[in-house]
mmCIF file of the N, C-alpha and C atoms, coordinates in Angstrom:
data_MODEL
# 
_entry.id   MODEL 
# 
loop_
_atom_site.group_PDB 
_atom_site.id 
_atom_site.type_symbol 
_atom_site.label_atom_id 
_atom_site.label_alt_id 
_atom_site.label_comp_id 
_atom_site.label_asym_id 
_atom_site.label_entity_id 
_atom_site.label_seq_id 
_atom_site.pdbx_PDB_ins_code 
_atom_site.Cartn_x 
_atom_site.Cartn_y 
_atom_site.Cartn_z 
_atom_site.occupancy 
_atom_site.B_iso_or_equiv 
_atom_site.pdbx_formal_charge 
_atom_site.auth_seq_id 
_atom_site.auth_comp_id 
_atom_site.auth_asym_id 
_atom_site.auth_atom_id 
_atom_site.pdbx_PDB_model_num 
ATOM 1   N N  . VAL A 1 1  ? -17.344 -4.351  -41.910 1.00 0.00 ? 1  VAL A N  1 
ATOM 2   C CA . VAL A 1 1  ? -16.860 -3.714  -40.703 1.00 0.00 ? 1  VAL A CA 1 
ATOM 3   C C  . VAL A 1 1  ? -16.907 -4.702  -39.544 1.00 0.00 ? 1  VAL A C  1 
ATOM 4   N N  . GLY A 1 2  ? -17.845 -5.600  -39.524 1.00 0.00 ? 2  GLY A N  1 
ATOM 5   C CA . GLY A 1 2  ? -17.928 -6.579  -38.443 1.00 0.00 ? 2  GLY A CA 1 
ATOM 6   C C  . GLY A 1 2  ? -18.929 -6.160  -37.379 1.00 0.00 ? 2  GLY A C  1 
ATOM 7   N N  . MET A 1 3  ? -19.021 -6.946  -36.341 1.00 0.00 ? 3  MET A N  1 
ATOM 8   C CA . MET A 1 3  ? -19.945 -6.671  -35.240 1.00 0.00 ? 3  MET A CA 1 
ATOM 9   C C  . MET A 1 3  ? -19.448 -5.494  -34.415 1.00 0.00 ? 3  MET A C  1 
ATOM 10  N N  . ARG A 1 4  ? -20.354 -4.643  -34.044 1.00 0.00 ? 4  ARG A N  1 
ATOM 11  C CA . ARG A 1 4  ? -19.996 -3.542  -33.145 1.00 0.00 ? 4  ARG A CA 1 
ATOM 12  C C  . ARG A 1 4  ? -20.104 -4.029  -31.706 1.00 0.00 ? 4  ARG A C  1 
ATOM 13  N N  . TYR A 1 5  ? -19.234 -3.553  -30.883 1.00 0.00 ? 5  TYR A N  1 
ATOM 14  C CA . TYR A 1 5  ? -19.229 -3.956  -29.485 1.00 0.00 ? 5  TYR A CA 1 
ATOM 15  C C  . TYR A 1 5  ? -19.282 -2.686  -28.649 1.00 0.00 ? 5  TYR A C  1 
ATOM 16  N N  . PHE A 1 6  ? -20.483 -2.312  -28.234 1.00 0.00 ? 6  PHE A N  1 
ATOM 17  C CA . PHE A 1 6  ? -20.651 -1.093  -27.464 1.00 0.00 ? 6  PHE A CA 1 
ATOM 18  C C  . PHE A 1 6  ? -20.116 -1.285  -26.049 1.00 0.00 ? 6  PHE A C  1 
ATOM 19  N N  . HIS A 1 7  ? -19.497 -0.257  -25.529 1.00 0.00 ? 7  HIS A N  1 
ATOM 20  C CA . HIS A 1 7  ? -18.914 -0.256  -24.186 1.00 0.00 ? 7  HIS A CA 1 
ATOM 21  C C  . HIS A 1 7  ? -17.949 -1.437  -24.021 1.00 0.00 ? 7  HIS A C  1 
ATOM 22  N N  . CYS A 1 8  ? -16.978 -1.472  -24.886 1.00 0.00 ? 8  CYS A N  1 
ATOM 23  C CA . CYS A 1 8  ? -15.987 -2.541  -24.870 1.00 0.00 ? 8  CYS A CA 1 
ATOM 24  C C  . CYS A 1 8  ? -15.022 -2.328  -23.707 1.00 0.00 ? 8  CYS A C  1 
ATOM 25  N N  . LYS A 1 9  ? -14.988 -3.266  -22.795 1.00 0.00 ? 9  LYS A N  1 
ATOM 26  C CA . LYS A 1 9  ? -14.032 -3.237  -21.684 1.00 0.00 ? 9  LYS A CA 1 
ATOM 27  C C  . LYS A 1 9  ? -12.828 -4.060  -22.108 1.00 0.00 ? 9  LYS A C  1 
ATOM 28  N N  . LYS A 1 10 ? -11.653 -3.484  -21.996 1.00 0.00 ? 10 LYS A N  1 
ATOM 29  C CA . LYS A 1 10 ? -10.458 -4.130  -22.532 1.00 0.00 ? 10 LYS A CA 1 
ATOM 30  C C  . LYS A 1 10 ? -10.105 -5.433  -21.811 1.00 0.00 ? 10 LYS A C  1 
ATOM 31  N N  . ASN A 1 11 ? -10.141 -5.435  -20.501 1.00 0.00 ? 11 ASN A N  1 
ATOM 32  C CA . ASN A 1 11 ? -9.801  -6.650  -19.769 1.00 0.00 ? 11 ASN A CA 1 
ATOM 33  C C  . ASN A 1 11 ? -10.649 -6.726  -18.503 1.00 0.00 ? 11 ASN A C  1 
ATOM 34  N N  . PRO A 1 12 ? -11.894 -7.155  -18.590 1.00 0.00 ? 12 PRO A N  1 
ATOM 35  C CA . PRO A 1 12 ? -12.765 -7.149  -17.410 1.00 0.00 ? 12 PRO A CA 1 
ATOM 36  C C  . PRO A 1 12 ? -12.452 -8.252  -16.405 1.00 0.00 ? 12 PRO A C  1 
ATOM 37  N N  . HIS A 1 13 ? -11.665 -9.237  -16.801 1.00 0.00 ? 13 HIS A N  1 
ATOM 38  C CA . HIS A 1 13 ? -11.383 -10.366 -15.913 1.00 0.00 ? 13 HIS A CA 1 
ATOM 39  C C  . HIS A 1 13 ? -10.001 -10.280 -15.275 1.00 0.00 ? 13 HIS A C  1 
ATOM 40  N N  . HIS A 1 14 ? -9.355  -9.142  -15.345 1.00 0.00 ? 14 HIS A N  1 
ATOM 41  C CA . HIS A 1 14 ? -8.028  -8.963  -14.748 1.00 0.00 ? 14 HIS A CA 1 
ATOM 42  C C  . HIS A 1 14 ? -8.165  -8.982  -13.231 1.00 0.00 ? 14 HIS A C  1 
ATOM 43  N N  . MET A 1 15 ? -7.503  -9.950  -12.580 1.00 0.00 ? 15 MET A N  1 
ATOM 44  C CA . MET A 1 15 ? -7.623  -10.093 -11.144 1.00 0.00 ? 15 MET A CA 1 
ATOM 45  C C  . MET A 1 15 ? -6.312  -10.624 -10.568 1.00 0.00 ? 15 MET A C  1 
ATOM 46  N N  . PRO A 1 16 ? -5.383  -9.737  -10.176 1.00 0.00 ? 16 PRO A N  1 
ATOM 47  C CA . PRO A 1 16 ? -4.151  -10.202 -9.542  1.00 0.00 ? 16 PRO A CA 1 
ATOM 48  C C  . PRO A 1 16 ? -4.479  -10.880 -8.214  1.00 0.00 ? 16 PRO A C  1 
ATOM 49  N N  . THR A 1 17 ? -3.783  -11.970 -7.925  1.00 0.00 ? 17 THR A N  1 
ATOM 50  C CA . THR A 1 17 ? -4.075  -12.759 -6.734  1.00 0.00 ? 17 THR A CA 1 
ATOM 51  C C  . THR A 1 17 ? -2.868  -12.810 -5.809  1.00 0.00 ? 17 THR A C  1 
ATOM 52  N N  . VAL A 1 18 ? -3.151  -13.100 -4.551  1.00 0.00 ? 18 VAL A N  1 
ATOM 53  C CA . VAL A 1 18 ? -2.114  -13.314 -3.549  1.00 0.00 ? 18 VAL A CA 1 
ATOM 54  C C  . VAL A 1 18 ? -2.556  -14.506 -2.704  1.00 0.00 ? 18 VAL A C  1 
ATOM 55  N N  . ASN A 1 19 ? -1.597  -15.323 -2.283  1.00 0.00 ? 19 ASN A N  1 
ATOM 56  C CA . ASN A 1 19 ? -1.908  -16.487 -1.471  1.00 0.00 ? 19 ASN A CA 1 
ATOM 57  C C  . ASN A 1 19 ? -1.875  -16.131 0.009   1.00 0.00 ? 19 ASN A C  1 
ATOM 58  N N  . VAL A 1 20 ? -2.534  -16.964 0.809   1.00 0.00 ? 20 VAL A N  1 
ATOM 59  C CA . VAL A 1 20 ? -2.630  -16.730 2.244   1.00 0.00 ? 20 VAL A CA 1 
ATOM 60  C C  . VAL A 1 20 ? -1.249  -16.718 2.901   1.00 0.00 ? 20 VAL A C  1 
ATOM 61  N N  . ASP A 1 21 ? -0.347  -17.554 2.431   1.00 0.00 ? 21 ASP A N  1 
ATOM 62  C CA . ASP A 1 21 ? 0.967   -17.627 3.071   1.00 0.00 ? 21 ASP A CA 1 
ATOM 63  C C  . ASP A 1 21 ? 1.828   -16.392 2.818   1.00 0.00 ? 21 ASP A C  1 
ATOM 64  N N  . LYS A 1 22 ? 1.458   -15.534 1.879   1.00 0.00 ? 22 LYS A N  1 
ATOM 65  C CA . LYS A 1 22 ? 2.225   -14.318 1.583   1.00 0.00 ? 22 LYS A CA 1 
ATOM 66  C C  . LYS A 1 22 ? 1.661   -13.067 2.261   1.00 0.00 ? 22 LYS A C  1 
ATOM 67  N N  . LEU A 1 23 ? 0.566   -13.202 3.009   1.00 0.00 ? 23 LEU A N  1 
ATOM 68  C CA . LEU A 1 23 ? -0.077  -12.029 3.597   1.00 0.00 ? 23 LEU A CA 1 
ATOM 69  C C  . LEU A 1 23 ? 0.811   -11.336 4.628   1.00 0.00 ? 23 LEU A C  1 
ATOM 70  N N  . TRP A 1 24 ? 1.482   -12.103 5.477   1.00 0.00 ? 24 TRP A N  1 
ATOM 71  C CA . TRP A 1 24 ? 2.312   -11.491 6.515   1.00 0.00 ? 24 TRP A CA 1 
ATOM 72  C C  . TRP A 1 24 ? 3.550   -10.838 5.928   1.00 0.00 ? 24 TRP A C  1 
ATOM 73  N N  . SER A 1 25 ? 4.008   -11.276 4.769   1.00 0.00 ? 25 SER A N  1 
ATOM 74  C CA . SER A 1 25 ? 5.149   -10.608 4.145   1.00 0.00 ? 25 SER A CA 1 
ATOM 75  C C  . SER A 1 25 ? 4.754   -9.229  3.612   1.00 0.00 ? 25 SER A C  1 
ATOM 76  N N  . ILE A 1 26 ? 3.484   -9.032  3.309   1.00 0.00 ? 26 ILE A N  1 
ATOM 77  C CA . ILE A 1 26 ? 3.006   -7.719  2.886   1.00 0.00 ? 26 ILE A CA 1 
ATOM 78  C C  . ILE A 1 26 ? 2.963   -6.766  4.074   1.00 0.00 ? 26 ILE A C  1 
ATOM 79  N N  . VAL A 1 27 ? 2.544   -7.282  5.242   1.00 0.00 ? 27 VAL A N  1 
ATOM 80  C CA . VAL A 1 27 ? 2.433   -6.448  6.438   1.00 0.00 ? 27 VAL A CA 1 
ATOM 81  C C  . VAL A 1 27 ? 3.807   -5.994  6.906   1.00 0.00 ? 27 VAL A C  1 
ATOM 82  N N  . GLY A 1 28 ? 4.743   -6.894  6.989   1.00 0.00 ? 28 GLY A N  1 
ATOM 83  C CA . GLY A 1 28 ? 6.079   -6.553  7.455   1.00 0.00 ? 28 GLY A CA 1 
ATOM 84  C C  . GLY A 1 28 ? 6.332   -7.130  8.839   1.00 0.00 ? 28 GLY A C  1 
ATOM 85  N N  . LEU A 1 29 ? 7.585   -7.391  9.124   1.00 0.00 ? 29 LEU A N  1 
ATOM 86  C CA . LEU A 1 29 ? 7.973   -8.030  10.377  1.00 0.00 ? 29 LEU A CA 1 
ATOM 87  C C  . LEU A 1 29 ? 7.826   -7.091  11.576  1.00 0.00 ? 29 LEU A C  1 
ATOM 88  N N  . GLU A 1 30 ? 8.131   -5.805  11.384  1.00 0.00 ? 30 GLU A N  1 
ATOM 89  C CA . GLU A 1 30 ? 8.055   -4.860  12.498  1.00 0.00 ? 30 GLU A CA 1 
ATOM 90  C C  . GLU A 1 30 ? 6.618   -4.706  12.988  1.00 0.00 ? 30 GLU A C  1 
ATOM 91  N N  . GLN A 1 31 ? 5.685   -4.571  12.040  1.00 0.00 ? 31 GLN A N  1 
ATOM 92  C CA . GLN A 1 31 ? 4.286   -4.409  12.410  1.00 0.00 ? 31 GLN A CA 1 
ATOM 93  C C  . GLN A 1 31 ? 3.744   -5.691  13.032  1.00 0.00 ? 31 GLN A C  1 
ATOM 94  N N  . ARG A 1 32 ? 4.214   -6.828  12.587  1.00 0.00 ? 32 ARG A N  1 
ATOM 95  C CA . ARG A 1 32 ? 3.765   -8.096  13.156  1.00 0.00 ? 32 ARG A CA 1 
ATOM 96  C C  . ARG A 1 32 ? 4.214   -8.219  14.604  1.00 0.00 ? 32 ARG A C  1 
ATOM 97  N N  . LYS A 1 33 ? 5.451   -7.837  14.886  1.00 0.00 ? 33 LYS A N  1 
ATOM 98  C CA . LYS A 1 33 ? 5.947   -7.886  16.259  1.00 0.00 ? 33 LYS A CA 1 
ATOM 99  C C  . LYS A 1 33 ? 5.215   -6.884  17.145  1.00 0.00 ? 33 LYS A C  1 
ATOM 100 N N  . GLU A 1 34 ? 4.875   -5.732  16.569  1.00 0.00 ? 34 GLU A N  1 
ATOM 101 C CA . GLU A 1 34 ? 4.160   -4.701  17.322  1.00 0.00 ? 34 GLU A CA 1 
ATOM 102 C C  . GLU A 1 34 ? 2.792   -5.199  17.774  1.00 0.00 ? 34 GLU A C  1 
ATOM 103 N N  . TYR A 1 35 ? 2.042   -5.848  16.876  1.00 0.00 ? 35 TYR A N  1 
ATOM 104 C CA . TYR A 1 35 ? 0.720   -6.355  17.226  1.00 0.00 ? 35 TYR A CA 1 
ATOM 105 C C  . TYR A 1 35 ? 0.798   -7.605  18.083  1.00 0.00 ? 35 TYR A C  1 
ATOM 106 N N  . LEU A 1 36 ? 1.908   -8.317  18.059  1.00 0.00 ? 36 LEU A N  1 
ATOM 107 C CA . LEU A 1 36 ? 2.082   -9.496  18.904  1.00 0.00 ? 36 LEU A CA 1 
ATOM 108 C C  . LEU A 1 36 ? 2.225   -9.085  20.362  1.00 0.00 ? 36 LEU A C  1 
ATOM 109 N N  . LYS A 1 37 ? 2.821   -7.912  20.616  1.00 0.00 ? 37 LYS A N  1 
ATOM 110 C CA . LYS A 1 37 ? 3.005   -7.418  21.984  1.00 0.00 ? 37 LYS A CA 1 
ATOM 111 C C  . LYS A 1 37 ? 1.713   -6.901  22.596  1.00 0.00 ? 37 LYS A C  1 
ATOM 112 N N  . LYS A 1 38 ? 0.780   -6.424  21.772  1.00 0.00 ? 38 LYS A N  1 
ATOM 113 C CA . LYS A 1 38 ? -0.464  -5.856  22.292  1.00 0.00 ? 38 LYS A CA 1 
ATOM 114 C C  . LYS A 1 38 ? -1.375  -6.953  22.842  1.00 0.00 ? 38 LYS A C  1 
ATOM 115 N N  . ASN A 1 39 ? -1.988  -6.662  23.988  1.00 0.00 ? 39 ASN A N  1 
ATOM 116 C CA . ASN A 1 39 ? -2.881  -7.629  24.624  1.00 0.00 ? 39 ASN A CA 1 
ATOM 117 C C  . ASN A 1 39 ? -4.336  -7.175  24.615  1.00 0.00 ? 39 ASN A C  1 
ATOM 118 N N  . ASP A 1 40 ? -4.638  -6.041  23.977  1.00 0.00 ? 40 ASP A N  1 
ATOM 119 C CA . ASP A 1 40 ? -6.002  -5.516  24.001  1.00 0.00 ? 40 ASP A CA 1 
ATOM 120 C C  . ASP A 1 40 ? -6.895  -6.097  22.904  1.00 0.00 ? 40 ASP A C  1 
ATOM 121 N N  . GLY A 1 41 ? -6.410  -7.041  22.133  1.00 0.00 ? 41 GLY A N  1 
ATOM 122 C CA . GLY A 1 41 ? -7.227  -7.708  21.126  1.00 0.00 ? 41 GLY A CA 1 
ATOM 123 C C  . GLY A 1 41 ? -7.231  -7.049  19.760  1.00 0.00 ? 41 GLY A C  1 
ATOM 124 N N  . THR A 1 42 ? -6.410  -6.022  19.540  1.00 0.00 ? 42 THR A N  1 
ATOM 125 C CA . THR A 1 42 ? -6.363  -5.396  18.222  1.00 0.00 ? 42 THR A CA 1 
ATOM 126 C C  . THR A 1 42 ? -5.540  -6.245  17.266  1.00 0.00 ? 42 THR A C  1 
ATOM 127 N N  . VAL A 1 43 ? -5.997  -6.302  16.040  1.00 0.00 ? 43 VAL A N  1 
ATOM 128 C CA . VAL A 1 43 ? -5.289  -7.057  15.010  1.00 0.00 ? 43 VAL A CA 1 
ATOM 129 C C  . VAL A 1 43 ? -4.987  -6.117  13.849  1.00 0.00 ? 43 VAL A C  1 
ATOM 130 N N  . PRO A 1 44 ? -3.931  -6.390  13.083  1.00 0.00 ? 44 PRO A N  1 
ATOM 131 C CA . PRO A 1 44 ? -3.628  -5.525  11.937  1.00 0.00 ? 44 PRO A CA 1 
ATOM 132 C C  . PRO A 1 44 ? -4.647  -5.706  10.821  1.00 0.00 ? 44 PRO A C  1 
ATOM 133 N N  . LEU A 1 45 ? -5.037  -4.604  10.198  1.00 0.00 ? 45 LEU A N  1 
ATOM 134 C CA . LEU A 1 45 ? -5.930  -4.631  9.046   1.00 0.00 ? 45 LEU A CA 1 
ATOM 135 C C  . LEU A 1 45 ? -5.084  -4.491  7.787   1.00 0.00 ? 45 LEU A C  1 
ATOM 136 N N  . LEU A 1 46 ? -5.136  -5.498  6.943   1.00 0.00 ? 46 LEU A N  1 
ATOM 137 C CA . LEU A 1 46 ? -4.344  -5.517  5.719   1.00 0.00 ? 46 LEU A CA 1 
ATOM 138 C C  . LEU A 1 46 ? -5.269  -5.298  4.527   1.00 0.00 ? 46 LEU A C  1 
ATOM 139 N N  . ASP A 1 47 ? -5.084  -4.188  3.827   1.00 0.00 ? 47 ASP A N  1 
ATOM 140 C CA . ASP A 1 47 ? -5.850  -3.886  2.622   1.00 0.00 ? 47 ASP A CA 1 
ATOM 141 C C  . ASP A 1 47 ? -5.007  -4.309  1.417   1.00 0.00 ? 47 ASP A C  1 
ATOM 142 N N  . VAL A 1 48 ? -5.311  -5.489  0.853   1.00 0.00 ? 48 VAL A N  1 
ATOM 143 C CA . VAL A 1 48 ? -4.497  -6.006  -0.242  1.00 0.00 ? 48 VAL A CA 1 
ATOM 144 C C  . VAL A 1 48 ? -4.768  -5.266  -1.554  1.00 0.00 ? 48 VAL A C  1 
ATOM 145 N N  . THR A 1 49 ? -5.917  -4.579  -1.663  1.00 0.00 ? 49 THR A N  1 
ATOM 146 C CA . THR A 1 49 ? -6.175  -3.816  -2.885  1.00 0.00 ? 49 THR A CA 1 
ATOM 147 C C  . THR A 1 49 ? -5.233  -2.620  -2.983  1.00 0.00 ? 49 THR A C  1 
ATOM 148 N N  . ALA A 1 50 ? -4.779  -2.094  -1.858  1.00 0.00 ? 50 ALA A N  1 
ATOM 149 C CA . ALA A 1 50 ? -3.814  -0.993  -1.875  1.00 0.00 ? 50 ALA A CA 1 
ATOM 150 C C  . ALA A 1 50 ? -2.451  -1.464  -2.350  1.00 0.00 ? 50 ALA A C  1 
ATOM 151 N N  . HIS A 1 51 ? -2.191  -2.770  -2.239  1.00 0.00 ? 51 HIS A N  1 
ATOM 152 C CA . HIS A 1 51 ? -0.922  -3.348  -2.694  1.00 0.00 ? 51 HIS A CA 1 
ATOM 153 C C  . HIS A 1 51 ? -1.023  -3.952  -4.084  1.00 0.00 ? 51 HIS A C  1 
ATOM 154 N N  . GLY A 1 52 ? -2.170  -3.796  -4.743  1.00 0.00 ? 52 GLY A N  1 
ATOM 155 C CA . GLY A 1 52 ? -2.310  -4.236  -6.124  1.00 0.00 ? 52 GLY A CA 1 
ATOM 156 C C  . GLY A 1 52 ? -2.915  -5.613  -6.317  1.00 0.00 ? 52 GLY A C  1 
ATOM 157 N N  . PHE A 1 53 ? -3.448  -6.220  -5.273  1.00 0.00 ? 53 PHE A N  1 
ATOM 158 C CA . PHE A 1 53 ? -4.069  -7.538  -5.379  1.00 0.00 ? 53 PHE A CA 1 
ATOM 159 C C  . PHE A 1 53 ? -5.568  -7.401  -5.160  1.00 0.00 ? 53 PHE A C  1 
ATOM 160 N N  . PHE A 1 54 ? -6.358  -8.203  -5.892  1.00 0.00 ? 54 PHE A N  1 
ATOM 161 C CA . PHE A 1 54 ? -7.806  -8.135  -5.758  1.00 0.00 ? 54 PHE A CA 1 
ATOM 162 C C  . PHE A 1 54 ? -8.390  -9.386  -5.128  1.00 0.00 ? 54 PHE A C  1 
ATOM 163 N N  . LYS A 1 55 ? -7.711  -10.526 -5.274  1.00 0.00 ? 55 LYS A N  1 
ATOM 164 C CA . LYS A 1 55 ? -8.259  -11.785 -4.784  1.00 0.00 ? 55 LYS A CA 1 
ATOM 165 C C  . LYS A 1 55 ? -7.256  -12.476 -3.874  1.00 0.00 ? 55 LYS A C  1 
ATOM 166 N N  . VAL A 1 56 ? -7.764  -13.065 -2.781  1.00 0.00 ? 56 VAL A N  1 
ATOM 167 C CA . VAL A 1 56 ? -6.932  -13.811 -1.846  1.00 0.00 ? 56 VAL A CA 1 
ATOM 168 C C  . VAL A 1 56 ? -7.257  -15.283 -2.033  1.00 0.00 ? 56 VAL A C  1 
ATOM 169 N N  . LEU A 1 57 ? -6.211  -16.075 -2.298  1.00 0.00 ? 57 LEU A N  1 
ATOM 170 C CA . LEU A 1 57 ? -6.368  -17.513 -2.492  1.00 0.00 ? 57 LEU A CA 1 
ATOM 171 C C  . LEU A 1 57 ? -5.901  -18.262 -1.249  1.00 0.00 ? 57 LEU A C  1 
ATOM 172 N N  . GLY A 1 58 ? -6.281  -19.526 -1.117  1.00 0.00 ? 58 GLY A N  1 
ATOM 173 C CA . GLY A 1 58 ? -6.065  -20.259 0.117   1.00 0.00 ? 58 GLY A CA 1 
ATOM 174 C C  . GLY A 1 58 ? -4.865  -21.170 0.155   1.00 0.00 ? 58 GLY A C  1 
ATOM 175 N N  . LYS A 1 59 ? -3.817  -20.910 -0.619  1.00 0.00 ? 59 LYS A N  1 
ATOM 176 C CA . LYS A 1 59 ? -2.643  -21.775 -0.602  1.00 0.00 ? 59 LYS A CA 1 
ATOM 177 C C  . LYS A 1 59 ? -1.743  -21.413 0.574   1.00 0.00 ? 59 LYS A C  1 
ATOM 178 N N  . GLY A 1 60 ? -1.271  -22.394 1.289   1.00 0.00 ? 60 GLY A N  1 
ATOM 179 C CA . GLY A 1 60 ? -0.340  -22.155 2.381   1.00 0.00 ? 60 GLY A CA 1 
ATOM 180 C C  . GLY A 1 60 ? -1.024  -22.119 3.737   1.00 0.00 ? 60 GLY A C  1 
ATOM 181 N N  . LYS A 1 61 ? -0.217  -21.800 4.755   1.00 0.00 ? 61 LYS A N  1 
ATOM 182 C CA . LYS A 1 61 ? -0.717  -21.762 6.124   1.00 0.00 ? 61 LYS A CA 1 
ATOM 183 C C  . LYS A 1 61 ? -0.442  -20.397 6.728   1.00 0.00 ? 61 LYS A C  1 
ATOM 184 N N  . LEU A 1 62 ? -1.329  -19.979 7.620   1.00 0.00 ? 62 LEU A N  1 
ATOM 185 C CA . LEU A 1 62 ? -1.150  -18.744 8.362   1.00 0.00 ? 62 LEU A CA 1 
ATOM 186 C C  . LEU A 1 62 ? -0.604  -19.064 9.743   1.00 0.00 ? 62 LEU A C  1 
ATOM 187 N N  . PRO A 1 63 ? 0.176   -18.171 10.339  1.00 0.00 ? 63 PRO A N  1 
ATOM 188 C CA . PRO A 1 63 ? 0.573   -18.376 11.729  1.00 0.00 ? 63 PRO A CA 1 
ATOM 189 C C  . PRO A 1 63 ? -0.626  -18.213 12.664  1.00 0.00 ? 63 PRO A C  1 
ATOM 190 N N  . LYS A 1 64 ? -0.438  -18.531 13.932  1.00 0.00 ? 64 LYS A N  1 
ATOM 191 C CA . LYS A 1 64 ? -1.529  -18.476 14.905  1.00 0.00 ? 64 LYS A CA 1 
ATOM 192 C C  . LYS A 1 64 ? -1.991  -17.052 15.182  1.00 0.00 ? 64 LYS A C  1 
ATOM 193 N N  . GLN A 1 65 ? -1.180  -16.058 14.876  1.00 0.00 ? 65 GLN A N  1 
ATOM 194 C CA . GLN A 1 65 ? -1.537  -14.657 15.123  1.00 0.00 ? 65 GLN A CA 1 
ATOM 195 C C  . GLN A 1 65 ? -2.665  -14.228 14.182  1.00 0.00 ? 65 GLN A C  1 
ATOM 196 N N  . PRO A 1 66 ? -3.757  -13.653 14.700  1.00 0.00 ? 66 PRO A N  1 
ATOM 197 C CA . PRO A 1 66 ? -4.889  -13.264 13.843  1.00 0.00 ? 66 PRO A CA 1 
ATOM 198 C C  . PRO A 1 66 ? -4.574  -12.034 12.998  1.00 0.00 ? 66 PRO A C  1 
ATOM 199 N N  . ILE A 1 67 ? -5.276  -11.941 11.863  1.00 0.00 ? 67 ILE A N  1 
ATOM 200 C CA . ILE A 1 67 ? -5.113  -10.822 10.953  1.00 0.00 ? 67 ILE A CA 1 
ATOM 201 C C  . ILE A 1 67 ? -6.460  -10.553 10.279  1.00 0.00 ? 67 ILE A C  1 
ATOM 202 N N  . ALA A 1 68 ? -6.756  -9.305  10.015  1.00 0.00 ? 68 ALA A N  1 
ATOM 203 C CA . ALA A 1 68 ? -7.973  -8.925  9.292   1.00 0.00 ? 68 ALA A CA 1 
ATOM 204 C C  . ALA A 1 68 ? -7.550  -8.500  7.884   1.00 0.00 ? 68 ALA A C  1 
ATOM 205 N N  . VAL A 1 69 ? -8.186  -9.079  6.881   1.00 0.00 ? 69 VAL A N  1 
ATOM 206 C CA . VAL A 1 69 ? -7.804  -8.837  5.497   1.00 0.00 ? 69 VAL A CA 1 
ATOM 207 C C  . VAL A 1 69 ? -8.981  -8.207  4.758   1.00 0.00 ? 69 VAL A C  1 
ATOM 208 N N  . LYS A 1 70 ? -8.696  -7.154  4.001   1.00 0.00 ? 70 LYS A N  1 
ATOM 209 C CA . LYS A 1 70 ? -9.706  -6.491  3.192   1.00 0.00 ? 70 LYS A CA 1 
ATOM 210 C C  . LYS A 1 70 ? -9.349  -6.688  1.723   1.00 0.00 ? 70 LYS A C  1 
ATOM 211 N N  . ALA A 1 71 ? -10.243 -7.326  0.966   1.00 0.00 ? 71 ALA A N  1 
ATOM 212 C CA . ALA A 1 71 ? -10.022 -7.571  -0.463  1.00 0.00 ? 71 ALA A CA 1 
ATOM 213 C C  . ALA A 1 71 ? -11.374 -7.598  -1.166  1.00 0.00 ? 71 ALA A C  1 
ATOM 214 N N  . LYS A 1 72 ? -11.344 -7.574  -2.494  1.00 0.00 ? 72 LYS A N  1 
ATOM 215 C CA . LYS A 1 72 ? -12.595 -7.627  -3.252  1.00 0.00 ? 72 LYS A CA 1 
ATOM 216 C C  . LYS A 1 72 ? -13.148 -9.044  -3.318  1.00 0.00 ? 72 LYS A C  1 
ATOM 217 N N  . PHE A 1 73 ? -12.266 -10.047 -3.462  1.00 0.00 ? 73 PHE A N  1 
ATOM 218 C CA . PHE A 1 73 ? -12.702 -11.429 -3.615  1.00 0.00 ? 73 PHE A CA 1 
ATOM 219 C C  . PHE A 1 73 ? -11.857 -12.342 -2.735  1.00 0.00 ? 73 PHE A C  1 
ATOM 220 N N  . PHE A 1 74 ? -12.485 -13.397 -2.217  1.00 0.00 ? 74 PHE A N  1 
ATOM 221 C CA . PHE A 1 74 ? -11.807 -14.430 -1.435  1.00 0.00 ? 74 PHE A CA 1 
ATOM 222 C C  . PHE A 1 74 ? -12.221 -15.789 -1.985  1.00 0.00 ? 74 PHE A C  1 
ATOM 223 N N  . SER A 1 75 ? -11.292 -16.727 -1.997  1.00 0.00 ? 75 SER A N  1 
ATOM 224 C CA . SER A 1 75 ? -11.676 -18.090 -2.319  1.00 0.00 ? 75 SER A CA 1 
ATOM 225 C C  . SER A 1 75 ? -12.265 -18.734 -1.063  1.00 0.00 ? 75 SER A C  1 
ATOM 226 N N  . LYS A 1 76 ? -12.943 -19.852 -1.234  1.00 0.00 ? 76 LYS A N  1 
ATOM 227 C CA . LYS A 1 76 ? -13.580 -20.513 -0.103  1.00 0.00 ? 76 LYS A CA 1 
ATOM 228 C C  . LYS A 1 76 ? -12.545 -20.985 0.909   1.00 0.00 ? 76 LYS A C  1 
ATOM 229 N N  . GLN A 1 77 ? -11.415 -21.519 0.435   1.00 0.00 ? 77 GLN A N  1 
ATOM 230 C CA . GLN A 1 77 ? -10.369 -21.991 1.339   1.00 0.00 ? 77 GLN A CA 1 
ATOM 231 C C  . GLN A 1 77 ? -9.706  -20.827 2.083   1.00 0.00 ? 77 GLN A C  1 
ATOM 232 N N  . ALA A 1 78 ? -9.569  -19.680 1.428   1.00 0.00 ? 78 ALA A N  1 
ATOM 233 C CA . ALA A 1 78 ? -8.987  -18.526 2.091   1.00 0.00 ? 78 ALA A CA 1 
ATOM 234 C C  . ALA A 1 78 ? -9.897  -18.019 3.199   1.00 0.00 ? 78 ALA A C  1 
ATOM 235 N N  . GLU A 1 79 ? -11.195 -18.034 2.981   1.00 0.00 ? 79 GLU A N  1 
ATOM 236 C CA . GLU A 1 79 ? -12.132 -17.606 4.018   1.00 0.00 ? 79 GLU A CA 1 
ATOM 237 C C  . GLU A 1 79 ? -12.041 -18.503 5.234   1.00 0.00 ? 79 GLU A C  1 
ATOM 238 N N  . GLU A 1 80 ? -11.901 -19.820 5.028   1.00 0.00 ? 80 GLU A N  1 
ATOM 239 C CA . GLU A 1 80 ? -11.801 -20.747 6.143   1.00 0.00 ? 80 GLU A CA 1 
ATOM 240 C C  . GLU A 1 80 ? -10.518 -20.534 6.937   1.00 0.00 ? 80 GLU A C  1 
ATOM 241 N N  . LYS A 1 81 ? -9.428  -20.234 6.254   1.00 0.00 ? 81 LYS A N  1 
ATOM 242 C CA . LYS A 1 81 ? -8.140  -20.078 6.929   1.00 0.00 ? 81 LYS A CA 1 
ATOM 243 C C  . LYS A 1 81 ? -8.029  -18.745 7.653   1.00 0.00 ? 81 LYS A C  1 
ATOM 244 N N  . ILE A 1 82 ? -8.658  -17.711 7.129   1.00 0.00 ? 82 ILE A N  1 
ATOM 245 C CA . ILE A 1 82 ? -8.571  -16.401 7.770   1.00 0.00 ? 82 ILE A CA 1 
ATOM 246 C C  . ILE A 1 82 ? -9.623  -16.315 8.853   1.00 0.00 ? 82 ILE A C  1 
# 
């Protein structure tokens, strides 16, 4: 029969990723312009887990406009850029 594997998880390492340069495309242009007009210091909160991504990687560049990102995992370069 072979070795038994109790509590077998089918794919425990599944982790869809998104790069830093694609974050603003998830938010959308209208929302970006809306937060650019505000002067009270509010920034958009982007929950990438709601869009199907779990990890944010640090490839690419972000614009000067600040953004708050919520994800399960961040790479070291992504943390520095955000």
